[in-house]
N, C-alpha and C positions, 0 to 999 in steps of 0.2 A: 405401195411399199417400195422404198428405194432399193435398187439392186446393189447399192453400196453396203447395206446392212445385212448381216447374216446372223443366225442364231448360234449360240455356243454349242448347242446339241448337234449342229450340222457339221462342225469342224472335222471331227474324226471320220465320219462317213465320206465327206468330200475329199479329205486327204487320202483315205484308203482307195477310193475310186480313181483319183487323179494319178497316183503313183503306183497303182496296182499292188498294194501291200495289204496285209491283214489289218483289221481294226486295232488289234493289240499293238502291232508295229507302228501304226499311225499315231496312236495315243502316246506311245513311248517317245516318238519323235517330237510331238507337241509338248509333252511333259518336259523334255530336255530344253526345248526352246524357251519355255517360260522360266525355267531355272537360269538359263543364260541371260535372259532379259533382267531377271532379278539381280544377278551378279553385277550387270552393267548399270542399270538404272537405279536399283535399290541400294546396293552396297557401295559401289564406286562413286555414284553421283548423289546418293542420299535422297533420291526422289521416288520414294515408295508409293506415292499417290499418283504417279504417272499412269498406272494401270487403269485408274478411274477416268482418264481422258479417252480411253479406247473402249472399255466395257461398261455397260449400264443395264439396269433392269427395265424392261419394257412391258409390253402387253401380249396376250396370246395371239391377237390378230394384227398387231402393229408394232413397229420398232420405236414408236413414240415413247419417250422416257416416262417412267412411272412417277406419280405425284410424290410418293415417299422416296427419300434418298437412301441409297445403299452404297456401302463402300466395299470394294474388293481388295483382296490381299494376294500377293504373289504366291505365298505358300499354299493358300487354300485353293487357288485356281490350279496350281501344280498338282495338288492332291486329287482334284477332280479328274484330271487326265490319268493320274496314277491308278485310279480306281478301275480303269479299263483293263490294265494288264497285271496288276499286283495280285489279283485273285484268280483262282482256277476257273471261277464261274465265267460264263459268257454273257452274263447280264450286264448291261451298260449302266453306269451310275446315272441316276435321273436328276440329281440336284447338285448344286454347288453352294458352299457356305459363304455368306458375306454378312457384313455388319449393317443392321438396320438402325438408322439414326432415330426413327420414330419410336421403335420398341426398345432402343438402347440395349440391344443384345444381338448376338449372331443368330442368323436364321438360315435354314436350308431353302434355297430358291430353285424351282425347276429350271434345268438348263435350257429348256425351250423358251423361257421368258427372259433369258440373258442374251443381250445383243452386242455386237461389235461392228465397228466401221472397217471395211476392207482397206480403204485408203489410209485411215489413221493408224490401223494396225501395221500396215506395210511401212509407213513413215517411221513409226515407233521402233520397229525392228531394224530398219535401215540406220536410224540414228544411233543404234547400239553397235553398228558395224557388222551386222549380220544380214545375209540375203534372206528376205521373207519367202515363205513357202508359196509357190505359184498357185497352189490349190486354194489359198486364201486371198491373194492379191486380186484386185479387180481385173487387171490386165491378164493375169494368168487364167482366170475363169473365162474371160472373153476369148482368149486364144484357144482354150480347150473346146469351146463351142465351134470355133472356126475349123479346128482340126477334125472335128466330127462331122463337118459339113463337106461341101464340094472341094475337092483337091485343087481344081483349077482356080477357084475363087481364092483359096488360101495362097496358092502360088503367086497370084497376081498381087495380093496384099503384101506378101513377104518381099517380092521383088521391088515393089514401090518403096517399102521401108528401107531396104538395103540401098536402093538408088539414092534416096534422100540423104541417108547418113553419109554415103561415100562422097556425094557432091558437097555436103556440108563440111566434111573433114578437109577436103581439098581447098575449100574456100577459107577455112581457118588457117591452113598452112600459108596461103597467099597473104592473108591479113597479118600474120606474124612477120612474114618477110617484109611486107610493106612498112610495118611499124618500126622495124629495125633499120631499113634502108632509106626510107624517104623522110625528108625534113618536114615537120609539121608547119603548116602555113599560118595557123592562128592558135589561140588558146584552147578552143574547143577541140580542134584537131589534135593538139598535143595531149589533152586529157584522154581522148579516145585511144591514142597511140600508147599512152602509159598504162591504161587499163588492159589493153590487149597483151602488152609485155608482161604485166603482172599475172594475168590469167595463164599465160604460157609457162611462166616460172612456177606457178602453183602446181601445174601438171607434173613438172619435172621434180619439184621439191615440195611434196604435200605438207601443209601446215600441221597436220596431226596424223597419227598412225592409221586411223580408220576413216580417212577422208573419202567422201563419196565421189569417185571419179565421174560417174554418170551425171550427177548434179553439176559438177565443175564444168563439164563439156557443154551442157545445156546453157548454163549461165555465161560461159565463154562466148558462145554463139550470139547470145542476146546482146552482150557488150559490143560484139562486132556488127550488130545491126540486122541479124536475120535469125530465123528459127531453124534449129537443127532437127529436133523431134519434139513432140509435145510432152513426153514424160520419160522418166528414168527407166521404167519397165521395158520400153522398146529398145533402148540402148543396151540394157542388161541382157536381153535375149541374144543379141548378136555379138556382145563383147563379154560373155559370161566368164568370170574368173580374172579378167583383166584388172578390175578394181583392186582386188586383194594383192595381185602381183605388183601393181603400181605403188601400193602403200607399204610394201616391204614385208607383208605377212607371208 
C-alpha cells in the first residue's frame, strides 16, 4: 500500500494528533478548508470536478480504485466533516455521500473506503493559493516521524537542508549578477541569461496574486543549472509565510 494514499476516515484523527486539538476542532478546520477550495476551484474557476482528481473510492484492504465509478461533490464532502462538530454527539460520521454512475444515484460510502493522494491533495490546495495542512502532506507526515525520533538525527537533517538552501540562494544571487553584468558569448548563453533575468523579475513582480514562491525558486535554480531542494515542502518549512508576503496578501 502506497504511503502517499490515506483514508478519508484518517484525516480528522491525524489532524487532531498532529496539531494537538480536539477531533471537533480538527473537523471544523478541514470543513473550512474544503469550503475554501470550493470557493477557488469550484466557483471562481468553474472546475467542480477537480475534487475527483484527488479523492476516489477504493477497497477495504487497498487504495486501488474501485471498478465502479463514483463522483464526489465539494458540498457533500464538506458535510462529512461538518458531521463531526455540528452535533452534540461524539459519534463520528461513518459515511460520505457521493454519486454512483453505475447505480445512477447518490450513495453513502464508508469513509474508510474513500482514499486520497497526499501529494495530489497538497498540490490541489497549493494551486488554490492555500498552505496545505502538514498533517496531510507527505512531507509533513515524514517530518512528524522524524520529530518523534532521535533529536540528533533530526538536527543533522535540518542543518543539511538549511545549508543546501543557503548555498543555493547565494548561488542564485551570483547567477543574477552574472546575467546582468556579463556579456553573453553565444545564443545559448544569451537564452540562459534571459531566463535568469526573467525568473528574478518574477520574484520581484509575481505574475498573479497567489504565485507559489517556493515553486518559482525551485524552477529558478533549475534554469540556473542546479538543484536548490527537491520539493516545495522543504522550502515552505524554512520560509513559512514568505510566499504570502511576497504576493502582496
